[in-house]
Each structure stands twice: as C-alpha cells, then as structure tokens.
KOLVEXMI-141740 format. One record per residue: residue number from 1; residue in three letters; x, y, z of N, C-alpha, C in turn. Coordinates in Angstrom, 2 decimals, decimal comma, m for minus. Layout:
% KOLVEXMI-141740
<NUM ALA <X Y Z> <X Y Z> <X Y Z>>
...
END
This chain:
% KOLVEXMI-141740
<1 UNK <133,81 158,95 94,38> <134,50 157,75 94,78> <135,01 157,07 93,51>>
<2 UNK <136,28 156,69 93,56> <136,90 156,05 92,41> <136,47 154,59 92,32>>
<3 UNK <136,48 153,97 91,12> <136,07 152,57 90,97> <136,84 151,61 91,86>>
<4 UNK <138,10 151,84 92,09> <138,89 150,95 92,95> <138,38 151,00 94,38>>
<5 UNK <137,96 152,17 94,83> <137,43 152,30 96,19> <136,06 151,62 96,30>>
<6 UNK <135,27 151,67 95,24> <133,95 151,06 95,26> <134,05 149,54 95,40>>
<7 UNK <135,07 148,94 94,81> <135,25 147,50 94,90> <135,57 147,06 96,32>>
<8 UNK <136,18 147,93 97,10> <136,58 147,59 98,46> <135,41 147,63 99,45>>
<9 UNK <134,35 148,27 99,07> <133,19 148,37 99,95> <132,45 147,04 99,94>>
<10 UNK <132,28 146,47 101,12> <131,59 145,19 101,24> <130,30 145,44 102,01>>
<11 UNK <129,23 144,92 101,46> <127,93 145,08 102,12> <127,92 144,28 103,42>>
<12 UNK <127,55 144,94 104,48> <127,43 144,27 105,78> <126,01 143,74 105,91>>
<13 UNK <125,87 142,54 106,48> <124,51 142,02 106,65> <123,73 142,91 107,62>>
<14 UNK <122,50 143,21 107,23> <121,68 144,05 108,10> <121,05 143,20 109,20>>
<15 UNK <120,82 143,83 110,32> <120,18 143,13 111,43> <118,68 143,13 111,20>>
<16 UNK <118,09 141,96 111,33> <116,65 141,84 111,11> <115,89 142,40 112,29>>
<17 UNK <114,85 143,12 112,00> <114,02 143,68 113,06> <113,02 142,65 113,58>>
<18 UNK <112,80 141,61 112,81> <111,83 140,58 113,18> <112,57 139,25 113,31>>
<19 UNK <112,33 138,55 114,41> <113,01 137,27 114,62> <112,41 136,20 113,70>>
<20 UNK <113,20 135,16 113,48> <112,74 134,06 112,63> <111,50 133,40 113,24>>
<21 UNK <111,44 133,29 114,57> <110,27 132,70 115,22> <109,00 133,50 114,91>>
<22 UNK <109,13 134,81 114,93> <107,97 135,66 114,65> <107,54 135,50 113,19>>
<23 UNK <108,51 135,42 112,29> <108,20 135,23 110,87> <107,46 133,91 110,67>>
<24 UNK <107,94 132,84 111,32> <107,29 131,54 111,19> <105,88 131,57 111,78>>
<25 UNK <105,72 132,28 112,88> <104,39 132,39 113,50> <103,42 133,11 112,57>>
<26 UNK <103,88 134,19 111,95> <103,04 134,94 111,02> <102,71 134,08 109,80>>
<27 UNK <103,70 133,35 109,31> <103,48 132,47 108,16> <102,46 131,39 108,48>>
<28 UNK <102,58 130,77 109,66> <101,63 129,72 110,06> <100,22 130,29 110,18>>
<29 UNK <100,09 131,49 110,75> <98,78 132,11 110,86> <98,17 132,40 109,49>>
<30 UNK <99,00 132,90 108,59> <98,53 133,21 107,25> <98,07 131,95 106,53>>
<31 UNK <98,85 130,88 106,66> <98,49 129,62 106,01> <97,17 129,09 106,56>>
<32 UNK <97,00 129,16 107,89> <95,76 128,64 108,46> <94,55 129,47 108,04>>
<33 UNK <94,74 130,77 107,89> <93,64 131,63 107,43> <93,27 131,27 105,98>>
<34 UNK <94,29 131,13 105,13> <94,04 130,79 103,72> <93,36 129,43 103,62>>
<35 UNK <93,87 128,46 104,40> <93,25 127,13 104,36> <91,81 127,19 104,86>>
<36 UNK <91,57 128,00 105,88> <90,21 128,15 106,39> <89,28 128,74 105,35>>
<37 UNK <89,75 129,78 104,66> <88,93 130,38 103,61> <88,69 129,41 102,47>>
<38 UNK <89,73 128,68 102,09> <89,59 127,68 101,04> <88,62 126,60 101,46>>
<39 UNK <88,71 126,19 102,71> <87,82 125,16 103,24> <86,38 125,61 103,26>>
<40 UNK <86,15 126,87 103,63> <84,78 127,39 103,65> <84,19 127,40 102,25>>
<41 UNK <85,01 127,76 101,26> <84,48 127,81 99,91> <84,14 126,41 99,40>>
<42 UNK <84,88 125,39 99,87> <84,59 124,02 99,44> <83,44 123,41 100,24>>
<43 UNK <83,18 123,91 101,42> <82,18 123,32 102,30> <80,75 123,48 101,76>>
<44 UNK <80,46 124,63 101,19> <79,10 124,88 100,74> <78,70 123,92 99,64>>
<45 UNK <77,54 123,31 99,81> <77,04 122,37 98,82> <77,64 120,99 98,92>>
<46 UNK <78,41 120,72 99,98> <79,05 119,42 100,11> <78,84 118,90 101,53>>
<47 UNK <78,46 117,64 101,65> <78,32 117,05 102,98> <79,23 115,83 103,11>>
<48 UNK <80,28 115,78 102,32> <81,22 114,68 102,35> <82,52 115,15 102,99>>
<49 UNK <83,03 114,39 103,93> <84,31 114,72 104,54> <85,42 114,23 103,61>>
<50 UNK <86,29 115,14 103,22> <87,40 114,80 102,33> <88,62 114,48 103,20>>
<51 UNK <89,20 113,28 103,05> <90,28 112,84 103,94> <91,49 113,77 104,00>>
<52 UNK <91,84 114,42 102,91> <93,05 115,23 102,90> <92,79 116,72 103,14>>
<53 UNK <91,55 117,09 103,30> <91,22 118,50 103,51> <91,42 118,89 104,97>>
<54 UNK <91,75 120,14 105,22> <91,91 120,67 106,57> <90,60 121,32 106,99>>
<55 UNK <90,12 120,97 108,18> <88,88 121,52 108,71> <89,16 122,28 110,00>>
<56 UNK <88,33 123,27 110,30> <88,38 123,95 111,58> <87,45 123,20 112,54>>
<57 UNK <87,52 123,56 113,81> <86,62 122,92 114,77> <85,16 123,27 114,44>>
<58 UNK <84,93 124,44 113,89> <83,58 124,83 113,48> <83,07 123,98 112,32>>
<59 UNK <83,96 123,75 111,33> <83,60 122,87 110,20> <83,28 121,48 110,71>>
<60 UNK <84,13 120,97 111,60> <83,94 119,62 112,15> <82,63 119,54 112,91>>
<61 UNK <82,31 120,57 113,66> <81,05 120,59 114,41> <79,86 120,50 113,46>>
<62 UNK <79,94 121,20 112,33> <78,86 121,14 111,33> <78,70 119,71 110,80>>
<63 UNK <79,81 119,09 110,43> <79,75 117,73 109,88> <79,27 116,72 110,91>>
<64 UNK <79,73 116,88 112,15> <79,36 115,93 113,21> <78,02 116,26 113,86>>
<65 UNK <77,43 117,38 113,44> <76,15 117,85 113,97> <76,17 117,94 115,49>>
<66 UNK <77,20 118,65 115,97> <77,32 118,90 117,41> <77,86 120,30 117,62>>
<67 UNK <77,87 120,72 118,85> <78,37 122,03 119,20> <79,88 122,08 119,06>>
<68 UNK <80,42 123,23 118,68> <81,86 123,39 118,53> <82,61 123,09 119,82>>
<69 UNK <82,04 123,45 120,97> <82,69 123,17 122,25> <82,82 121,67 122,50>>
<70 UNK <81,84 120,90 122,01> <81,93 119,44 122,13> <83,06 118,89 121,27>>
<71 UNK <83,26 119,49 120,10> <84,38 119,08 119,24> <85,70 119,38 119,95>>
<72 UNK <85,79 120,54 120,59> <87,02 120,89 121,31> <87,28 119,91 122,45>>
<73 UNK <86,21 119,47 123,12> <86,38 118,45 124,18> <86,90 117,14 123,60>>
<74 UNK <86,39 116,77 122,43> <86,86 115,54 121,78> <88,33 115,66 121,37>>
<75 UNK <88,73 116,84 120,94> <90,13 117,07 120,58> <91,01 116,95 121,82>>
<76 UNK <90,59 117,61 122,89> <91,39 117,59 124,12> <91,46 116,20 124,75>>
<77 UNK <90,43 115,39 124,53> <90,44 114,02 125,07> <91,25 113,07 124,19>>
<78 UNK <91,58 113,51 122,97> <92,33 112,66 122,05> <91,46 111,84 121,12>>
<79 UNK <90,15 111,97 121,23> <89,24 111,22 120,36> <89,33 111,68 118,91>>
<80 UNK <89,63 112,97 118,73> <89,86 113,54 117,40> <91,25 114,14 117,40>>
<81 UNK <92,05 113,76 116,42> <93,41 114,29 116,30> <93,35 115,65 115,62>>
<82 UNK <94,06 116,63 116,19> <94,10 117,98 115,62> <95,42 118,64 115,96>>
<83 UNK <95,73 119,68 115,23> <96,94 120,47 115,45> <96,52 121,90 115,69>>
<84 UNK <97,18 122,53 116,63> <96,88 123,93 116,90> <97,65 124,80 115,93>>
<85 UNK <96,94 125,62 115,19> <97,57 126,51 114,21> <98,21 127,70 114,89>>
<86 UNK <98,90 128,51 114,12> <99,60 129,67 114,64> <98,69 130,71 115,27>>
<87 UNK <97,43 130,74 114,87> <96,49 131,71 115,43> <95,70 131,13 116,60>>
<88 UNK <96,05 129,93 117,04> <95,38 129,32 118,20> <94,20 128,44 117,86>>
<89 UNK <93,76 128,46 116,61> <92,64 127,61 116,20> <93,13 126,20 115,90>>
<90 UNK <92,28 125,23 116,14> <92,63 123,85 115,83> <92,39 123,56 114,36>>
<91 UNK <93,32 122,82 113,77> <93,21 122,38 112,38> <93,09 120,87 112,40>>
<92 UNK <92,07 120,36 111,73> <91,76 118,92 111,77> <91,80 118,38 110,34>>
<93 UNK <92,62 117,37 110,12> <92,66 116,72 108,82> <91,40 115,86 108,71>>
<94 UNK <90,77 115,87 107,55> <89,52 115,14 107,34> <89,60 113,68 107,75>>
<95 UNK <90,74 113,04 107,53> <90,89 111,64 107,90> <90,69 111,44 109,40>>
<96 UNK <91,05 112,43 110,22> <90,83 112,33 111,66> <89,34 112,28 111,99>>
<97 UNK <88,55 113,04 111,25> <87,09 113,01 111,46> <86,52 111,67 111,01>>
<98 UNK <87,03 111,17 109,89> <86,57 109,86 109,40> <86,92 108,78 110,41>>
<99 UNK <88,15 108,83 110,94> <88,57 107,85 111,95> <87,69 107,93 113,19>>
<100 UNK <87,36 109,14 113,61> <86,49 109,31 114,78> <85,12 108,69 114,53>>
<101 UNK <84,54 108,98 113,37> <83,22 108,44 113,05> <83,23 106,92 112,92>>
<102 UNK <84,36 106,37 112,48> <84,46 104,91 112,31> <84,85 104,18 113,60>>
<103 UNK <85,21 104,93 114,64> <85,65 104,28 115,88> <84,48 103,58 116,55>>
<104 UNK <84,76 102,44 117,20> <83,69 101,65 117,83> <83,03 102,36 119,01>>
<105 UNK <83,68 103,41 119,54> <83,10 104,10 120,71> <82,05 105,13 120,32>>
<106 UNK <81,92 105,41 119,04> <80,93 106,39 118,59> <79,66 105,66 118,20>>
<107 UNK <78,57 106,00 118,85> <77,29 105,38 118,50> <76,51 106,33 117,61>>
<108 UNK <75,60 105,83 116,82> <74,82 106,69 115,91> <74,05 107,77 116,61>>
<109 UNK <73,77 107,64 117,91> <72,99 108,65 118,62> <73,87 109,71 119,26>>
<110 UNK <75,21 109,58 119,19> <76,10 110,60 119,77> <75,98 111,90 119,07>>
END
C-alpha cells in the first residue's frame, strides 16, 4: 500500500461488546468491594465510628451490637440512611450511624 493510500484509511469506531450501564455496574461493585476491604482493615482495633467512613450492614451491626438483620430493618424503615451498592449490599456512611445513635428515639437499652 502506497503512503497516499494509507492516509485515506480512516479508523472506524469499534462497537463495544459491553454496554456503558454494565461497565458502571462493574465499577460500582469493584468500588464497594475495595471500600469494604479497606473498612475491614480499619475496623480491627477500633471502636470509634468515623463520620466519613463507609460501613457495611455487618460493620454497623458490630458497632450497634445488634444482629445484621435488625440493621437492615432500620435501613428499610429509614432510621439509618444507606445506599445500595452495585453488588446489592448496603453502604452506610458513618455519620448516618452517629445520627441514628444520637436520635431521641434510640434508648440505651435498644
């Protein structure tokens, strides 16, 4: 092929085999897994809820000294604010746990 012919060849955009929605879903799942692993490494040796840290429902259950299913009930009732991650697990910002503990409806015996 002569150089003049090579200049005329234009690369056509390739069709993606994976949709953007699927890529975002995979990315969200990966982020939640990494945050979960990071959170687990910070949890050991610490009993303080950090306001900006992301917790799983299992982490929250440990801090609140209750069963994980009870934490899920609190999330579904709106007592604890949480976001569902790409893998279906709930992600809870530490400030939400602090707000729950500081709410007047929570008694020390709960």
